[in-house]
C-alpha positions in Angstrom: 9.0 -12.2 -8.8 10.9 -9.7 -6.5 9.7 -8.3 -3.7 10.1 -4.8 -4.9 8.2 -5.2 -8.2 5.1 -7.0 -5.9 5.2 -3.5 -3.6 5.1 -1.5 -7.0 2.4 -3.3 -8.1 0.4 -2.9 -4.8 1.1 0.7 -5.3 0.2 1.1 -8.6 -3.3 -0.8 -7.9 -4.0 1.8 -5.4 -3.1 5.0 -7.8 -5.7 2.9 -10.2 -8.5 2.5 -7.8 -7.6 6.0 -6.4 -6.8 8.8 -8.9 -6.4 12.2 -8.2 -5.4 11.5 -4.8 -1.4 12.3 -4.7 -1.3 12.4 -0.8 -3.0 9.2 -0.3 -0.5 7.7 -3.0 2.7 9.4 -1.3 1.2 7.6 2.2 0.6 4.2 0.7 4.2 4.4 -0.7 5.8 5.3 2.3 4.3 3.2 4.3 4.3 0.1 2.1 8.0 1.2 1.0 8.7 1.1 5.1 7.4 -2.7 5.5 10.2 -3.8 3.0 12.4 -5.8 5.7 9.1 -7.5 6.7 8.0 -8.3 3.4 11.5 -9.4 2.2 11.2 -12.0 5.4 7.6 -13.0 4.5 6.7 -12.0 0.8 3.6 -14.0 1.1 2.2 -11.1 3.2 1.8 -9.2 -0.5 -0.1 -12.1 -1.9 -2.8 -12.2 0.2 -5.1 -9.6 2.0 -2.7 -8.4 4.3 -1.7 -5.2 2.5 -5.3 -4.9 0.5 -6.6 -4.7 4.2 -3.7 -2.4 5.3 -4.6 -0.3 2.2 -8.6 -0.2 3.2 -7.9 1.0 6.7 -5.2 3.7 5.9 -7.8 5.0 3.5 -10.4 5.3 5.9 -7.9 7.2 8.3 -6.8 9.9 6.0 -10.5 10.3 4.9 -11.8 11.1 8.5 -8.8 13.2 8.9 -9.9 15.4 6.5 -13.7 15.4 7.3 
């Protein structure tokens, strides 16, 4: 599977778990997309908990920023 497809899978998973939050979806897409060069070099980062951990941290930051 290509890295692009895995990145899209990560983004779709985030959207499925956090429906109705387009700003968060956009932030995840932008940041995960900007990691492209690193993900091409280390595609195993997508398979582990690295990206999932990032998404949880990003979600917490966004929620606290809105409070």
